[in-house]
N, C-alpha and C positions, 0 to 999 in steps of 0.2 A: 568311339570312346577309347581314350588312350590308356585308361587304368586297367591293369591285368585283372583277370577274374580268378576265382578260386580254382577253376579248371586249369587255367594257365599255370598256376603255381604248383598244382599237383603234377602237371606234366614235366616241370623242371626239378622235381624231387621233393617238394614240400610234403609233409605228412598232414593229414586232417587234424585240426586243432586250432587253438587260439592264435598261433603264430601266423596263420593265413589271414585272419581278420586284422591283426596288427599290421601286417605287410601291406594289405590293400589300403588301410587307413593312412599309413605313412606315405604311400605313393600319391594318394589323392591330395594330401595336405602339403607335401613338401616337394613332389617331383611331377606335378601335373603338366608341366611345360615340356617334359621329355616324351619321346615316342615310347609306345608300349614295349618295343624291343629293348630300348635303353633301360627302362625300368626293370624289365625281367633280368637284364644282365646284372644290374646292381643287386637284385634280390638273390640271384644265383651266387654271387660273390659272398654275400652275407651268410647264405646257407652253407657254403663250402668252408668258411672259417669264421664262425660267429664270435669267437673270442677276440678277433682282431678289431671288432666294431663296438666293444663294450664302452669305449670312451667317445664314440662318435656322437656328436650332438643330435643328429637326425635319426640314427639307426640303432642306438643303444637298446631301446625297448624291444626291438625285434631280435637283436642278438641275445638278449637275456631270455626271451621266450624260446629261442632255438637251443640254448644250452641245456644239458640235463640238469635236473634239480640238484642243488648242493646237498651232499650227504651231511646229515646232522652229526656234528662232532660230539661224541660222548666223552665226558670227562671221566677218566678212569679213577677207580678207588685204589687206595693203598692195598698192597698185597696182604698185609696183616693189620689187624686192629691195634691201635695204641692201647697200652694198658690203662685200666681204670679200676677204682675201688667199688666193690659191691657191698652194701649194708643189708643185712637180713637176707642173704642169698637163698636160704632154704625156703623162703616163702615167695620167691619171685618166679613167675611163669617163664617158660622157654621163649615165648613170643617177645616178651619185653627184653630179654637178654639178647635175642637175635637183632632186635631193632637197635639196641645200644651198641652192639658189635659193629653193625653197619655204620652207625654214626661215627664211631671211632676210626673208621677207614676213610672218612672224607679228607681230602688233602688240606682243607682249612682247619681241621680239628686239631687242637693242642692238648686238651685234657678233658676228663669226664669223670662222672660218678653216678651211681645208681642208688636211689634211696630205698629204704625198706618197704615203702608202700607202693613200689613200682608195679605197673601193669601195662599191657600193650595198648598203644594208641595209634596215631598216624604220624609218620616221620619219627621223631624222637619219642620214646616211650613216656608215658605219664610217670613222673618220678625220676626222669632223666635230667642230668645237669651236664652241660656241654660248653667248653670254652673254645672260642675260635679266634682267628686273627683277621681283623678288618672285614669280617663277614657276619651278616645276621641272617638267620634261617627262620622265615615266618612260621613254619610248622614246628620249629623247636621252641618257639614262644607259645604257640597254641592258638586255637581259634578264639577262645574267650580271653582276649588280651587283658592283662591286668586283673584277672580274677583275684579276688581280695577277701581277706578276713578282717573283720573289725569288731572290737569289743568295747563296751562301756561298763564301768563299775560304778555302782550307786551306794550312797549312804542310806540305804533302805534295808530294814530287817528282812532277811531272806525268807522269814516265815510267811511273808505276803504271798509267796508262791502257792501255799496251801489255803491260806485264809481268804485270798481274793483272786483265786484262779480264774473265775469267770470274767472279772474286770480286766485281768491281764490278757486273756484271750480276746476280749473285745478291743483292747488297745492294739493288738497285733492285726486283727481284722480291719480296723479302721485306718491304720497307719502304714500298712505294707501292701504291695501289689506284686504279683508274680506272672511270669510268662507273657502272654499277650495283654493282660490287664494292666492299665496304667491309670494315673490320677487324671481326673477330668481337667484340673487346673494345676499343672506342674509348678513347683516353686522355681523362681529364677535362681541362677547360679552363675558366678563369674566365669566358670569353665566355658560357657557358651559364647563368651567374647574373645576367646583365644584366636589369634591370627590364622592358625592352621585351617579354621573353618572357612576362611576367605581365600587362602593361597594354594591349597592342595585340592585339585578337582574332585577326587573321590570323596574326600572328607566334606567338601562343600555340599555335595549332593546328599549327604547323610545328616546335615545339621537339623532339619526339621524333625526327623525321626528321633534323633538323639535328644532333642528338647522334650518331645512327647514322652520319652521313657525315663526322664530324670527322676531319681528317687525310687525307682522300681527295681525288682530283682528278676533274674532269669528263671528258667524252669530247671528240670533235672535235679541235681543235688544241691541247688541253692536254697538257703533258708534264712529265717530270722527267728530267734528263739530267746526265751527268758530262762535263766538258770541260776545256779549258785556257784560263785567262785570261792574257793578256799585258798587264801594266800598262805604259802608255807615259808617263804623266805622273808625273814625280818629285815633284811637289808634290800628289800625290793626298791626298784627305781621310782615307784609312785610315792614313797615316803608314807605308806599306810601301815597300820598295825596288822599283824597276822590275824587270821580269822575269816569269817564268812561275809560275803557281800552279794547283794542282788546284782546280776549282770545281764546285759543284752548282748547277743552275739549274732553277727550277720555274715553271710557268705554269698557273694555275687560278683559279677564282673562288668564288662563294658557293653553288654546288651548287643543290639543290632549294629551299633557303631563299630565295635571291635570285630565282630564276626565278618562284616563287610570289608573292613580293612584287611583282615587276614586273608579272605578269599581273593581280593584284588591283587595283593602283592605276592601271594603264593603263585598265582597264575603268571605274573611277570617273572618271578624267579624261575619257574619251571620252563618258561620260554627261552630265557637267556642262559640258563645253567642246566644243560642236559646231562643227566646222570643215568647210570644203569638202572634197570627197572626196579630192583629191590631198594634203591636209594632215592627214587624220584621225588618223594615227598620231603627230602632233605635239601632241596635246591636252595641256594643262598643268593643274597643280594650283596654285592661288593659295596662296602660303606664309602668307598672312594668314587662312587657313581651317583648321579642325580637320583636314580631310583632307590638306591640304598639309603641315601640321606632323607629322601621323602618318606620312606617307610619308617625310619627311625623317629622322625617327627610325629608321624601319624600314630605309631605305637605308643609313644610317650603321652600323646594327647588321650588315647584310649585308656591308658592306665590312670591318668589324672581324672578322667571322666568317671571311671569305676569308683575311685576314691570319693568323688563328689557325690555319687549316688549313695554311698554308705553314710557320708556325713548328713545327707538329708534324711535317710532312714533313722539314724540315731537322733537327729534333731527333732523329728516328729515324736519319737518315743519319749525323749526327755521332756518335751512339752506336755505330753499326755500324762506322764508320771509326776509332773510338777517338781522335778529335781534335775539339776545339772550334774553330769557325771563327775566323780572324783578323779577318774583316770580313764584314758583311752589307749588301746593297743591296736595297731593295724599293720598289715603286711600284704604285699602282692605274692602270688605264687605261679603266675603265667606271664613271664616277662624276660627281658634281656637287659643286662646292666653293663656299663663300662667299668671294669675293675682292674686292679694291678695283680699280676702274678708274683710268685716268690722272687723273681729277678727284677721286679719293678716295671715290667713291660705291660702296656695296656692290652687287655683281652676283652672279648665280648662273652659274658657268661649268660647262657640261656638256662633258665630254670622253668621247666615245663612240669607243673605240679610238684614244685619243691619250694621250701621256705628259706629265705635268706637267714643265715646263721653265723654271720661274722662275729668276731669277739665283742661280747656285750650287747649284741643286737637282739631286741625283743621280737617275738613272733607268737603266733597262735597255731596250734596243731589240733584240729578237731578230731573226735572219734566219729561215731555214728549218732543218730538221733537218740540212742538209748545207752550210749557209753561215754565215758569222760573225754573231755578235750583238755589241752594243756597250754598254759602261758609258759613260754620257754625263753631262755637267754642263750644266745649262741656262744659257742666256745672257740669259733674261728679255726676249725680243723681244716688244714690245707688239702688233705686227701679227699675231702667231700666238696672241695671248692666253696667252703664256707656256706654249706647248705644242709638242710634237714628235710624230712618228709613233710608233705603238706596235709596229711591226714592219715587215715588207716589204710586206704587202698582197697580196691574191689577184689573179691575172690569169685564173684559170680556176675556174669553179664546181665544186662537188663532183660534180655530175652529169656535167659535161663531162669532168672528170678521170677518172672511172670508165669513160667511153665511149672516151676517147682513149688513155690510158696502159695499159701492160702491166706485169705483175709483173717479168718479166726485165729490162725496160728500166729500171725503178726500182731493182732490185737492183744492176744494173751501175753506175748513177749513184752509188749509195751506196758501193759497193765502191771506186770510183775516188776518192771523197771521203774514204775511210778512216773511215766511220761505220758503227757497228752499231746496228740498230734492233730493239727489242722491241715488238711490237704495231704499231699504225697501219694505214693502208690507203692505197689509191691516191689518195683525196681529200686526203691530207696530204703527198703526194710533193713533193720540193723544186721540181719544175718548175711547180707550180701557183701559185708565188709570184713577185712582182716581184724584180728584181735589187736586193738590199739595198744594194749599193754605190751604185747610182744614187739610191736613196731617200735615203741619207745625204748624197750629193752635193747633193741638192735642199734640204737643211735645214742647211747649214753655218752659216747665220745664226742658227739656233735652238739648237744644241747644239755642244759640243766633246767630242771623244772622250778619255776617261780610260783606257779599256782595251778590248781586243778579246777576245771569247769564241769559242772554236772547239769545237763539240759533237763528241763522240767516241762516247759510248754513250747512246742515247736510248730512253726508254720512253714509250709512248703507249697510248691505249685501243685494244683490239682483240685478235685472236687472238695469243697470245704466241709462236706459232711463225712468224707472218708475218714475212718478211724476215730471219729468223735464218739463219745459215750452217748447212749440214748438218754 
């Protein structure tokens, strides 16, 4: 037999490992007509100088196996964080500040801001706003891509909330689904015909699941609720008189579609963009690459899918109420946008748990299930990157809430607030959130209040008997 053995290779200096197997296979396939001594001479030459054979058509694989593994190149952070504006600094935990400081040391970061509801998350803190150049950071968008607020106002006397509360609770139970629950027969929507479902492999694999979850809401802090809107601004964009209106408010995102897209492209970003340990979740995709463009398309699809789910939620509610809404307000708060900076240059603005608040832009900032939310109009404040908070912000982790609070304590709080809750758990109790009034006080320069929303009947994910009155 002409082919060298593993013992032969060990004798000429090869180390145990995969290189020996590659060497023997190459000799069998490409050099079988040579004597064993000639084959060993070639293998000895490659061993002596593998770098010289990296371009060799026959021996490149062996050369690569013999070379030491390439050292991963770590992209250094800036020595100092770029400056950014903090709103409501007194109420922001150190963890969120540390995360924002790290984000402002990325070489692709241009500007940033921290909203008054900010708290620690993964990568960019929740409530963080970050502008970059030609780069998109999946974890600065968030896992729940396109998480969205949507509100419908109705020409229905708000007294219905007291007079027909049982009927309204039944409407919520019949027309909303949360968490793993979905509608047996989802309604069709044009979003499912988008070309991205055919052209992007990861998105294509998620199409059936996305269809099954159409019109449903996620778990956690997602909700659908009825309440009272008090319009304060007589010059409101809806052309409606000031006063009270029945309103439906929903909070949800892109379900499994968005979560899977976020996970897939975060992994790609972390493989191609190696950062120091403290910044690893801020890995970015270059928008000038195929992967960056693909994520951008997938992200926008997920955002539009989230919006489609809200439209179906509100469509079902409108049908059940027998009324079409007078007005609708909607906004994303986990997304990235292409916008212009003060000099007119295009930048990528990530808002992870932050509401767009450009000049004249309407949005919704909810409180908790027992505190007011607000319809707001953006003031276009440059220091905030045209952003505002996306809610009240947590002051208590989910674990701590479950360890600290009791069901009777929460039930009494809700009863005193005049709120009925279907579902939910201790981790979403009103006491786990910051005071929304203080949050709003901290961002008076960012938004003006158009109307106030007071929740009355709230449905969230969880045991439907939880917190219901006997």
